[in-house]
C-alpha positions in Angstrom: 14.4 19.9 -11.9 12.2 17.2 -10.4 8.9 15.8 -11.7 6.5 13.8 -9.6 5.5 10.5 -11.4 3.8 7.2 -10.9 5.8 4.1 -10.0 6.5 2.3 -13.3 6.2 -1.4 -13.2 6.5 -4.3 -15.6 3.8 -6.8 -16.6 6.0 -9.5 -15.1 4.8 -8.3 -11.7 1.3 -9.5 -12.5 0.6 -12.6 -10.3 -2.5 -14.7 -9.8 -2.9 -17.2 -7.1 -5.6 -18.8 -4.9 -6.4 -16.4 -2.0 -5.3 -18.3 1.1 -4.6 -15.2 3.3 -7.0 -12.6 4.4 -4.5 -9.7 4.7 -1.0 -8.8 3.7 1.3 -6.0 4.8 4.9 -5.3 3.7 7.3 -2.7 5.0 8.5 -0.9 8.0 6.1 1.1 10.2 3.9 -1.9 11.0 3.8 -0.5 14.6 2.0 2.6 13.4 0.0 1.2 10.4 -1.3 -2.0 12.0 -2.9 -2.6 15.4 -4.0 -5.6 17.4 -7.1 -6.0 15.2 -4.8 -7.6 12.6 -4.3 -10.6 15.0 -7.9 -11.7 14.4 -7.2 -12.5 10.8 -5.1 -14.9 8.7 -2.4 -12.5 7.7 1.2 -12.2 6.5 3.3 -9.2 7.3 6.9 -8.9 6.1 9.9 -6.7 6.9 13.6 -7.1 7.5 13.2 -6.3 11.2 11.0 -8.6 13.3 8.4 -6.9 15.6 5.0 -7.7 17.1 3.1 -7.9 13.8 5.8 -9.2 11.4 5.3 -12.8 10.4 8.2 -13.2 8.0 11.6 -11.7 7.4 14.2 -12.0 4.6 11.5 -12.4 1.9 12.6 -12.0 -1.7 10.8 -9.6 -4.0 9.3 -12.5 -6.0 8.2 -14.2 -2.8 6.6 -10.9 -1.7 4.6 -10.7 -4.9 3.4 -14.3 -4.5 2.3 -13.5 -0.9 0.4 -10.5 -2.1 -1.3 -12.5 -4.9 -2.3 -15.1 -2.3 -4.0 -12.4 -0.1 -7.5 -11.0 -0.4 -6.5 -7.6 1.0 -3.1 -5.7 1.0 -2.7 -2.9 3.5 -0.7 0.0 2.0 0.4 3.5 2.9 2.4 6.3 1.5 3.8 7.7 4.8 7.2 8.5 6.0 7.2 9.0 9.8 9.7 11.7 10.3 9.6 11.4 14.1 11.5 8.1 13.7 14.5 9.9 12.2 17.1 12.3 13.6 17.3 14.9 10.8 19.7 17.7 11.3 17.7 20.3 9.4 14.2 21.8 9.6 12.2 19.6 7.2 9.3 22.1 7.1 11.6 24.4 5.0 11.6 21.8 2.3 8.6 19.6 2.7 4.9 19.8 3.6 4.5 18.2 7.0 1.4 16.3 7.8 0.2 16.5 11.4 -3.6 16.2 11.6 -4.8 12.7 10.5 -2.0 10.7 12.1 -0.6 11.0 15.7 2.9 11.9 14.4 4.6 14.2 11.9 4.8 12.7 8.5 5.8 13.2 4.9 4.4 11.5 1.9 6.0 9.3 -0.8 4.4 7.3 -3.6 5.3 3.7 -2.7 5.6 0.7 -5.0 3.4 -1.4 -2.6 0.3 0.2 -4.1 1.2 -0.8 -7.6 2.3 -4.3 -6.4 -1.1 -4.9 -4.8 -2.9 -3.9 -7.9 -0.8 -6.1 -10.1 -1.3 -9.1 -7.8 -5.1 -8.6 -7.7 -5.3 -7.9 -4.0 -7.7 -5.3 -2.7 -5.8 -2.1 -1.9 -6.7 -0.9 1.6 -4.8 2.4 2.0 -4.0 4.2 5.3 -5.5 7.7 5.2 -3.0 10.5 5.8 -2.8 14.2 5.4 -1.8 14.0 1.8 -3.6 11.0 0.3 -1.4 11.1 -2.8 -2.8 7.7 -3.9 -5.6 9.8 -5.3 -3.1 11.2 -7.9 -3.2 7.8 -9.4 -6.3 6.0 -8.2 -9.9 6.9 -7.2 -11.3 6.0 -3.8 -14.0 3.3 -3.8 -13.2 2.7 -7.5 -9.6 1.4 -7.3 -9.0 1.2 -3.6 -10.5 1.6 -0.1 -9.3 3.9 2.7 -8.9 3.0 6.4 -7.9 5.2 9.3 -6.5 4.8 12.9 -9.9 3.8 14.3 -11.4 1.5 11.8 -8.9 -1.1 10.6 -10.6 -4.1 12.1 -14.0 -2.9 11.1 -12.9 -2.4 7.4 -11.2 -5.8 7.3 -14.2 -7.6 8.7 -16.6 -5.8 6.3 -14.5 -6.5 3.2 -13.8 -10.2 4.1 -17.5 -10.9 5.0 -18.6 -9.3 1.7 -15.6 -10.0 -0.5 -17.5 -10.5 -3.7 -18.8 -6.9 -3.4 -15.2 -5.7 -3.7 -13.9 -7.8 -6.6 -14.8 -5.1 -9.1 -12.5 -2.7 -7.2 -9.7 -5.2 -7.5 -10.3 -5.6 -11.2 -10.5 -1.8 -11.7 -7.1 -1.3 -10.0 -5.5 -4.2 -12.0 -6.8 -2.7 -15.3 -5.7 0.8 -14.4 -2.1 -0.3 -13.6 -1.9 -2.5 -16.7 -3.2 0.3 -19.0 -1.6 3.4 -17.4 1.4 2.6 -15.1 3.6 0.2 -17.0 7.2 0.8 -18.1 6.1 1.7 -21.6 3.7 4.3 -20.3 6.5 5.9 -18.3 8.8 5.8 -21.4 6.2 7.4 -23.6 5.1 10.1 -21.1 8.5 11.1 -19.7 11.4 10.0 -21.9 10.2 9.9 -25.5 
């Protein structure tokens, strides 16, 4: 009845701008994805709800893509923190629940932010979780880099201090998305 697929995206999402920010983050969950290490860097973090790490709210999709394209690194994740929701059923009957790599129960979901980062030529820095479904679409250290709860600041510092050593990873991800994860690819693979 259901089939797990990549997030199809158009070539119009491809953006190229001068990199004026070190790091970008979009979405809810900044309180469990980011930590105070992010405050050491020139960063942008967006969401509809303001909190400690969010720098901008009410950002349009096009503005978001431009911010990503102006950022050297984009922090992404594929996590749904189920402890934040009051669900009236036992989710473990329907979903695999992650509980080992993060300090809360979580589900996984392929999020568009991964594809957006690749299309905007920003290095994908992905939060490691119990599922790591990003590996269904990309290869670690070829198309993206992992980080975990303990090493966000260390990873950001390493990448930014040696940014030229990571540009091939950015190009690999951009090429992969353009060749494999466009709307035409989706049409040919799942509809035609």
